[in-house]
Structure formats: C-alpha cells, structure tokens
C-alpha positions in Angstrom: 103.4 96.9 124.2 101.6 98.8 126.8 97.9 99.5 126.6 97.1 102.5 124.3 95.0 105.0 126.3 93.5 107.2 123.6 92.9 107.5 119.9 95.6 110.2 119.6 98.1 108.0 121.3 97.3 105.2 118.9 98.1 107.4 115.9 101.1 109.1 117.5 102.7 105.6 117.9 101.4 104.1 114.7 104.8 104.0 113.1 106.0 101.7 115.9 103.4 99.1 115.0 103.2 99.5 111.2 104.2 96.2 109.5 105.9 97.6 106.4 106.7 94.1 105.1 103.0 93.4 105.0 102.4 96.5 102.9 104.7 95.8 99.9 102.8 96.5 96.7 99.8 97.9 98.5 98.4 101.3 97.8 95.5 102.2 100.1 93.9 105.0 102.1 92.2 104.1 105.4 89.9 106.7 107.0 88.7 106.6 110.5 85.7 108.7 111.7 85.7 108.3 115.4 82.9 110.0 117.3 82.7 111.2 120.9 85.2 112.5 123.4 88.8 111.9 122.2 87.7 111.1 118.7 88.2 112.8 115.4 88.8 112.1 111.7 92.1 110.5 110.8 93.5 108.9 107.6 96.4 106.6 106.9 98.0 106.4 103.5 99.8 103.2 102.8 102.0 103.2 99.6 104.2 100.2 98.8 105.6 99.6 102.3 105.5 103.2 103.5 102.9 104.8 105.7 101.8 108.4 106.6 98.9 109.6 108.6 97.1 112.9 109.3 94.3 114.1 111.6 92.0 115.1 108.8 89.7 113.7 106.2 91.2 112.3 102.9 89.6 113.3 99.6 89.4 109.7 98.3 89.6 107.0 101.1 89.6 103.4 99.9 87.9 102.4 103.1 86.1 104.4 105.9 85.6 103.1 109.4 83.1 104.8 111.6 82.8 104.1 115.3 82.8 105.6 118.8 86.3 106.7 119.9 86.0 104.7 123.2 85.0 101.5 121.2 88.0 102.0 118.9 90.4 102.2 121.9 88.9 99.0 123.2 89.4 97.4 119.8 93.0 98.4 119.3 93.8 97.1 122.8 92.2 93.7 122.0 89.2 94.2 124.3 86.7 94.4 121.5 86.7 92.0 118.6 86.5 93.9 115.3 84.3 91.4 113.6 81.9 91.4 116.6 81.9 95.2 116.6 81.0 95.2 112.9 78.2 92.6 113.3 76.7 94.4 116.3 76.7 97.8 114.6 79.4 99.3 116.8 81.6 99.7 113.7 80.4 100.7 110.2 82.7 100.1 107.3 82.3 101.5 103.8 84.4 101.2 100.7 86.8 98.3 100.0 85.8 95.9 102.7 88.8 93.5 102.2 91.1 96.4 103.4 89.4 96.1 106.8 90.8 92.6 107.1 94.2 93.7 105.9 94.4 96.2 108.8 95.0 93.4 111.3 98.3 92.5 109.6 99.3 96.1 108.7 98.6 97.6 112.1 98.6 94.8 114.7 96.6 95.5 117.8 97.5 94.9 121.4 96.3 91.7 123.0 94.4 92.0 126.3 
C-alpha cells in the first residue's frame, strides 16, 4: 500500500486495512488525540469483527493515544517505531495498555 500522507487519509482508508478476523470477540474503543497541523481527535469502535470510526471524542474510550499528528503519520508508515515513540515520550497511552499492542494486528501499518 502507498505511503499514507495525512492523519485524515489514514482514517479515510482505515476500512481497507482493518483486519476483521483479528477482531472476533473484541469490543474496544480506541481514541486518538493528535496534536498540531493535520491532527484532531478520532475514535475507532471495534465490536466483534466490525469497525466504525468518527472524528470526535468518545465518551468512554478503552485506550487513549496522544501524540503529534506528524509523528503519528511517521508511525503508521513504519518510519517511527511505536514502542520507541512511547519510551521517548512522543506517544502517551492511557487506559487499557494491552489494546495498544493489539492495534498492530487490527490496523497493520505500512512498512518503510
């Protein structure tokens, strides 16, 4: 898949990358608070193999990921390692931390 240029483009094409088979039996809400130009607040609802998303905050996210929009674009394109971003403070995660690891299988990122 081609490199994803913006946060909005990532969410607009999320259904093409969503691994529904990896989401069987999972009910979770992922929230993204992405700061800076091209950012915004988004959430993804995963419900037993189905997925919806919206560009707004969710009332009860299971996990919230906060980072700069440009760093998020680097991460989804495989140019910034998510674990390294977390360890260096570029990404802050709150809530159900194991869901962050599950994201790699639910929403595979591009490889650089």
